N, C-alpha and C positions, 0 to 999 in steps of 0.2 A: 550530156551535161545537164539538160533540163530535168531528166529523170533524177539524176544524182541531186540536184538543187532541191527538188521536191521532197525526197527522202530526208535530206538533212534538215529542211524546215519541219517536217513532220516529227522527226526524232526530237528536235529542239523544243518544239511546242509541247510534246508529250512529256519531256523531262521538266520543262517549266511548270506544267499542270500539276505534275506529281509533287514537286517541291512546294508549290503554292498550297497544295492541299495538305501536306504534311505540316507545313508552317503554321496553317490556320488551326489545324487540330492540336498542335503542340502549344499553342498559345491560348486555347480555350480553357476557362476557368472552371475548376472542379472544387467547389467550396466546401464539400464534405470532409476534404483531408484524407481521402482514400480513393482508390481506383474505382472505375465505374464500368459496367458492361460497354463494349465496343469502343473503349478509350484508346486513342492511338498516341496521344501526346502526354507530356508530363502532368503530375498534379499541379494545382496552382502554387506557384512559388510564394513563400511566406517569410523568407530570410533573404538577406543580401547574398549569401553564398548560393543558394539555389537560383536566384535570379541570374547571376553570372553564369552558372552551369547552364541554364536554359538559353542565354544569349550565346554562349560558346557553341552549344549544340546547334543553333541555327546558323552560325557563321560556318561551322563545319559542313552542314548540310548544303550550303550553297557552293562551297568548294568541291565537295564530293560529286555534287550533281553536274557541275561545270566540266569536270574531268571525264565524268561518264559520257556526257554529251560529245565532247571533243574527241575522245577515243572512238565512240560509235561512228561519228562522222568521218574520222580517218579510215576506219576499217572499211565503211561502205565505200569510200573513195577508192581504197586500194582494191576492193572486190571488183568494182566496176571498171575501173581504169586500167588495171594490170592484170586482167584475167587472160586466158590463153587466146580467146577469141579476139580480144582488142590488141593484143600483143603477140602475134605470131612468132616474132623474133625478139625474145627477151633481151633486156638491157644486161650489160655486163659490168655495170657500175658497182663497185665494191666499197666506195667510201665517199661521203659527202661531209666535208668539215663543219659547214654551217649547221646541218641537221644534227650532227653529233654533239655539237657544242649546245644547241638549244635543248636537246632532249636530256643533257646533263645539268645545264644550269637551271632551267625551268623547274624540275622537281626539288632542287635545293632551295630556290627562292619561295616555293609554295611551303615547304617545310619550315623555313624560317618564318614566314607570315603565320603559320599554325603555332609555332613554338612560343612566340612572344606572348600572346593571350593564354596560352596554356600554362606557361610558368608563372604568370601573374595570379592565374586562379589556383594553382597548387599552393602558392605562397599564402593566398588568403585562407584557404582551407587549413593549412598546417600550422600557420603561425597564429597562436591564439591572442587575441587582444586582451586588455586588462578586463578580468572577468568581474561581474557583479554579484554572482552567486555560483556556487558549485553543487553539482549532483553527481553522486557515485552510482552507477548501474552495474549491477553483477549478475551475470548469466548463470542459471542453473538448469539442471533437467528436470522439469521444463517449465520454468518461470523465471521472472525477473525480480531481483530485489533492488530497492532504492534506498539511498540515504541522502539526507540534506544536512551536512556538517555545519552550514552556516546558520541554521534554524534549529539550534539546540539538538543537534543529533537525532533529528526526525527521521524514522526510517519504517519501511513497511514492504511487504511482498505484492506482486501484481500477477494474479493468476487469469488465465483465459476463462470467460464466463461461458458455462455449459450452454448448449444449444436451446435447451428447455427453460432457461432462465434469461434469455436474451431480452424479451419484452421490447422488440422493435431495434434493438442495438445490432450493430453489424456482426455477423457471424465470423468466428476465427479472427476477429480484431478487437472486440470489447474486452476489457479486463475488470476485475472486481475492484481494484484500486488504481486510480489514473495518476500519472505524472502531472503535477500542477505547476506552471511556471508563469511569471508576470510577463505582460507585453512589454516591447521595447527594452529588454533586459539582456545583456550579454551573459550566457549561461554556459559555464564550462562543464563538460560531461566526461568524467573519469570513468572508465570502462575496464572491467575484468570479469573473470569467470571463475566459478568454484569447483568445476569438474572438467569439462572439455571446452573446446573452442566454439564460442557463439559470435554472433555479431549484431550490434545495435543500430538499427537503421529506421531512419523516418524519411521518406522521400520527399515530403513537402519542405523539409528542412535542409535537404541537401546533404544529409548525414548518413554515413555508414562506416563503422569501425568495428574492428574485430575485437572480441573479448577473450582473452587469452589467460589460462590459469597461471597464476604466479607472476603475471605482468600487468602493469597499469598503462593503458593507452588513453589518449585524451582527444577530445574534439570539442566543438562550440557551435552554438547557434544563437541567433537573436531574432525571434519571432516578432513581425511587424502587424500582425492581424490576429484578432482573437478568434478562438474557434477550437474544434476538437480535431486532432491529427492523429493518424494511425501509422503503424509501422509494424515489422515483424522480425523475428531472428532471421539473419540472411547468411547464415553458415550452417552446413548440414552438422547437425549435433546429435543425432539419434532419432528413435522411432517417434518421439513427440515434437520433432522439429517444427512442424507446421502448427504447433498448438501452443506457442509462447509468443503472443503478440505484444505490441507496445501501444499504449494509449496516452496521448499527452494533450492536457487542456491548457490553452493559452488564455489567460484571464487578465483583467485589470489589476493593477499593483494593489489596490484596496482589497479586491476579492482574494487576492493570493495571501495578503496578510491575515485576512479572516479565516481562510483555509488553514493556514499554518496554526493558528491559535485553536481551531476547532480540532484539528488533528491531534495536536498536543494534549489536549484536554482529554480526548478519547482514549489516547495511549496511556495516560496516567490513571484511567479509571481502574477500580478493583475489579475482580470477578463479580462480587456482590453488586457493585454498581451497574454492570452489564446486565445482571439477572433482573434487578429492579427496572432498568430501562426497558428491557424487552418486556417485562410484565406490564409496566405503564402502557405500552403501545396495544397490548392485548386487552386492556381494561381490568386486570386483576388486582391493580394497585390503585387505591383511590386517596 
């Protein structure tokens, strides 16, 4: 029994250390809004939904680790206590009412404990609160198109920046035109596709939703921290699947209003205006 107790303590301590390590990694802040080499946990949560997803993950990790420890200890106990050497004459017991009740009721209680926060989180994800602005994202092979119907039908396409033009920006994540949203604003995202199924996903927001041709899906987020956050198409959509990233800039409300006005002005410019602007940058127009 001393041997068994020692093994049980060792397994318990090992499981506890593993759980603690994963929890520490999962709560580490990754302020870049993208995954980093060697990262084990989530990206830093910057929306209420992602914060709840992270909390639910930690809660499940504790439950799963406890189950693994319990089952491991029981297996070791059975191996040591009921092997042929310890029991030359095996027991002929075929039923134990208490044990059968426990192993039926306990899993049901565990599932109930998991289901309550799970349904609460699903409700929070699926029921969109009163939105303050709307963005429509359309997946195409292989780029994203965006529309801002609340801001004068502002629209643009976002293509991946080629490797030789990155200038220090993250490869496979940076786009030539970024989605810009104001901080502390409930944003409804309407998602569809123009050709095949895509998926609009930004890990730091806790958002991932399919873009299906001929169908409108919707999700929402409310970013609570300014910064640049990246995502990618998360549905296999063809040979260019890995090359249609998502870049979202969360800015102050004042900066957002300035960006909207600047983008509208640029979109209203005529081809001659663009030529003159380009020439002025090169010094050919004085």
